[in-house]
C-alpha positions in Angstrom: -13.6 11.4 -109.3 -11.7 8.3 -108.5 -12.3 5.9 -105.6 -10.6 6.5 -102.2 -9.1 3.6 -100.2 -10.6 3.0 -96.8 -9.8 5.7 -94.2 -7.8 4.6 -91.2 -9.7 3.4 -88.2 -8.9 5.6 -85.1 -7.9 3.7 -82.0 -8.6 5.5 -78.6 -6.8 4.3 -75.5 -6.8 6.1 -72.1 -6.2 5.6 -68.4 -6.6 7.8 -65.4 -4.0 8.9 -62.8 -2.9 6.2 -60.4 -5.1 6.5 -57.3 -8.0 8.2 -59.2 -11.2 6.7 -60.4 -12.2 6.5 -64.1 -14.8 9.2 -63.4 -12.0 11.6 -62.3 -10.1 11.4 -65.6 -9.8 14.9 -67.0 -8.5 13.9 -70.4 -10.9 13.6 -73.4 -10.8 12.5 -77.0 -13.2 12.3 -79.9 -13.0 10.9 -83.5 -15.3 11.2 -86.5 -14.9 10.2 -90.1 -16.8 11.1 -93.2 -19.1 8.3 -94.4 -19.2 9.5 -98.0 -16.6 10.8 -100.4 -16.8 14.6 -101.0 -15.0 17.0 -103.3 -12.5 19.7 -102.6 -12.5 23.2 -104.3 -10.7 21.7 -107.3 -13.3 19.0 -107.8 -11.1 16.1 -106.6 -12.5 13.3 -104.5 -11.7 13.7 -100.8 -12.5 11.9 -97.5 -11.3 12.8 -94.0 -10.9 11.3 -90.6 -11.0 13.9 -87.7 -9.6 13.5 -84.2 -9.1 15.7 -81.2 -7.7 15.3 -77.7 -7.8 17.6 -74.7 -6.3 17.7 -71.2 -8.5 19.5 -68.7 -6.6 21.7 -66.2 -7.1 20.2 -62.7 -6.9 23.5 -61.0 -10.1 24.7 -62.7 -13.7 23.7 -61.8 -15.4 21.2 -64.2 -12.3 20.8 -66.3 -13.3 17.2 -67.2 -16.6 18.4 -68.7 -15.0 21.3 -70.6 -12.4 18.9 -72.2 -15.1 16.5 -73.2 -17.1 19.3 -74.8 -14.1 20.9 -76.5 -13.0 17.8 -78.4 -16.4 17.4 -80.0 -16.6 21.0 -80.9 -13.1 21.0 -82.3 -13.9 18.1 -84.6 -17.2 19.7 -85.7 -15.5 23.1 -86.5 -12.9 21.3 -88.6 -15.5 19.2 -90.3 -17.7 22.1 -91.3 -14.9 24.5 -92.3 -13.4 22.7 -95.3 -9.8 23.9 -95.5 -10.0 25.2 -92.0 -6.2 25.8 -91.7 -6.3 28.5 -94.5 -8.5 30.8 -92.5 -7.4 30.3 -88.9 -9.1 33.3 -87.5 -12.5 32.2 -88.9 -11.9 28.7 -87.6 -11.0 29.9 -84.1 -14.0 32.1 -84.0 -16.3 29.3 -85.0 -14.8 27.0 -82.4 -15.0 29.5 -79.6 -18.5 30.6 -80.4 -19.6 27.0 -80.7 -18.0 25.9 -77.4 -19.2 29.0 -75.5 -22.8 28.2 -76.5 -22.5 24.6 -75.5 -20.7 25.5 -72.2 -23.5 27.9 -71.2 -26.1 25.2 -72.0 -24.1 22.6 -70.0 -23.8 25.0 -67.0 -27.6 25.5 -67.0 -28.2 21.8 -66.9 -25.4 21.2 -64.3 -26.8 23.8 -61.9 -30.4 22.5 -62.4 -29.3 18.9 -61.7 -27.4 20.0 -58.6 -30.5 21.8 -57.3 -32.7 18.8 -58.0 -30.3 16.6 -56.1 -30.5 18.9 -53.1 -26.9 20.1 -53.7 -27.2 23.6 -55.0 -24.1 25.5 -56.0 -22.3 26.6 -52.9 -21.0 30.1 -52.4 -17.4 28.9 -52.5 -17.9 27.2 -55.9 -19.4 30.3 -57.5 -16.0 32.0 -58.2 -14.8 28.9 -59.9 -17.9 28.8 -62.2 -17.4 32.5 -63.0 -13.7 32.0 -63.8 -14.5 29.1 -66.1 -12.8 25.8 -67.0 -9.5 25.4 -68.9 -8.0 22.8 -71.1 -5.4 22.2 -73.8 -6.8 21.2 -77.2 -5.2 19.4 -80.2 -7.1 18.6 -83.4 -6.1 16.8 -86.5 -7.6 15.9 -89.9 -6.3 13.1 -92.0 -7.4 13.7 -95.6 -7.2 11.4 -98.6 -7.3 13.2 -102.0 -7.6 11.5 -105.4 -5.4 13.3 -107.8 -5.9 13.8 -111.6 -3.9 10.7 -112.4 -6.1 8.5 -110.1 -3.5 8.1 -107.4 -4.5 8.8 -103.7 -2.4 11.1 -101.6 -2.7 11.4 -97.9 -2.1 14.5 -95.8 -2.6 15.5 -92.2 -3.4 19.0 -90.9 -3.3 19.8 -87.2 -3.8 22.7 -84.8 -2.7 22.9 -81.2 -3.2 25.1 -78.1 -1.1 23.8 -75.3 1.1 20.7 -74.9 -1.0 17.9 -76.1 1.0 16.6 -79.0 0.8 14.9 -82.4 3.5 12.5 -83.5 4.1 11.3 -87.1 5.7 7.9 -87.3 7.2 6.1 -90.3 8.5 2.5 -90.0 8.2 2.9 -86.2 10.5 6.0 -86.2 9.5 9.5 -85.1 9.3 11.7 -88.2 7.6 14.8 -86.8 6.4 16.2 -83.5 3.9 19.0 -83.0 3.7 21.4 -81.3 6.3 20.4 -78.7 9.6 19.1 -80.2 11.8 18.5 -77.1 11.0 17.2 -73.6 12.6 20.4 -72.2 9.7 22.5 -73.8 7.2 21.0 -71.4 6.4 23.5 -68.6 3.9 23.9 -65.7 1.9 26.5 -67.5 0.9 25.4 -71.0 -1.4 27.5 -73.2 -5.0 26.7 -72.4 -8.4 27.5 -73.8 -10.8 28.9 -71.2 -14.6 28.4 -71.3 -15.0 32.1 -70.5 -12.4 33.3 -73.0 -13.9 35.3 -75.9 -10.7 36.9 -77.2 -10.6 35.3 -80.7 -7.6 37.3 -81.9 -5.5 36.3 -78.9 -6.3 32.6 -79.2 -5.7 32.7 -82.9 -2.3 34.2 -82.3 -1.4 31.5 -79.7 -2.8 28.6 -81.7 -0.3 26.7 -83.9 -1.0 25.0 -87.1 1.0 22.6 -89.3 0.6 19.8 -91.9 2.4 16.9 -93.4 2.2 14.2 -96.0 1.4 10.6 -95.1 2.7 7.5 -96.9 1.1 4.0 -96.8 2.0 2.5 -93.4 2.5 5.8 -91.6 1.0 6.4 -88.2 -0.3 9.4 -86.3 -0.4 9.5 -82.5 -2.4 12.2 -80.7 -1.4 12.3 -77.1 -1.9 14.3 -73.9 1.2 15.6 -72.2 2.3 12.7 -70.0 2.6 10.3 -72.9 4.0 13.0 -75.2 6.8 13.7 -72.7 7.5 9.9 -72.6 7.8 9.8 -76.4 10.2 12.8 -76.5 12.2 11.5 -73.5 12.8 8.2 -75.4 13.8 10.3 -78.4 16.3 12.4 -76.3 17.7 9.2 -74.8 18.3 7.7 -78.2 15.8 4.9 -77.6 13.7 5.8 -80.7 15.4 3.4 -83.1 12.7 1.4 -84.9 9.4 0.0 -83.7 11.0 -1.3 -80.5 10.8 2.2 -79.1 7.0 2.0 -79.2 4.8 -0.8 -77.8 2.4 -2.6 -80.1 -0.4 -0.2 -79.4 -2.4 -1.7 -82.3 -2.8 -4.9 -80.3 -3.7 -3.1 -77.0 -7.1 -2.9 -75.4 -7.9 -0.5 -72.6 -6.5 -2.9 -69.9 -3.3 -3.5 -71.8 -2.8 0.2 -72.1 -3.5 0.8 -68.4 -1.1 -2.0 -67.5 1.6 -0.6 -69.8 1.2 3.0 -68.4 1.4 1.6 -64.8 4.6 -0.2 -65.7 6.1 3.0 -67.1 5.1 4.9 -64.0 6.6 2.2 -61.8 9.9 2.5 -63.7 9.8 6.4 -63.2 9.6 6.8 -67.0 6.2 8.5 -67.0 4.8 10.9 -64.5 1.5 10.1 -62.8 -1.2 11.9 -64.8 -4.2 11.1 -66.9 -3.0 9.6 -70.2 -4.8 9.6 -73.6 -3.8 8.2 -77.0 -5.6 8.4 -80.3 -3.8 6.4 -83.0 -4.5 6.1 -86.7 -2.5 4.3 -89.4 -2.7 4.6 -93.2 -3.2 1.2 -94.7 -0.2 -0.3 -96.5 -2.5 -0.9 -99.5 -3.4 2.8 -99.8 
């Protein structure tokens, strides 16, 4: 097996709604990369970076906590399943069973903590707990594979439930958008995964999966819906020509990102919502 160039480093930037505190942000993200080179079913050297973003539905109780749990479970289910996209039903079952188990454990801790604080669950909160929390979820794997001739090929594989989006950029231009392709497709009722939903077949039917090949220098952006709509509105307006359409996210820290989002909101270019971005770029030397 040949050597694999260094995996991309994932960059995570986020900011909450204007007027909200950081503790009220209902978006979540999580990234993990393999520390060692593995092998695929053909015996080729492989290594992967995994990332997930989620947007908790504000109308549901504890949506922030559900989104935070879901992104970790999505990454874990991808990581443990190998070629998870080939057996989507099995992958969905693993994700839903894993997240349901963790959610039950979280609720037990949450209710115990509330009781210990002298704030037991009130009668009017009980229906919300029984209904469960809801969130979108988007997951992606960037996989490097060393072929028989010693060259490294890069691929991405992604799944989505809802309107959090993945964008594939090349030379600063939008090459692919998933699962939403036009700004008109955004609605007020995106597909959501519920913490009390145990219908694996239905979720598997609604979940979308795709893949693409990455060239050196390509970037992937995983975003929640407010930023995704901004990207697609720039595309629709013909403002996607070259890198000028996208800010220099690579140079941003959290404050830079928050300032940029605030500026876009002030210009009425982005709606006031929690905003999350996970960005990864394949090295030019790959």
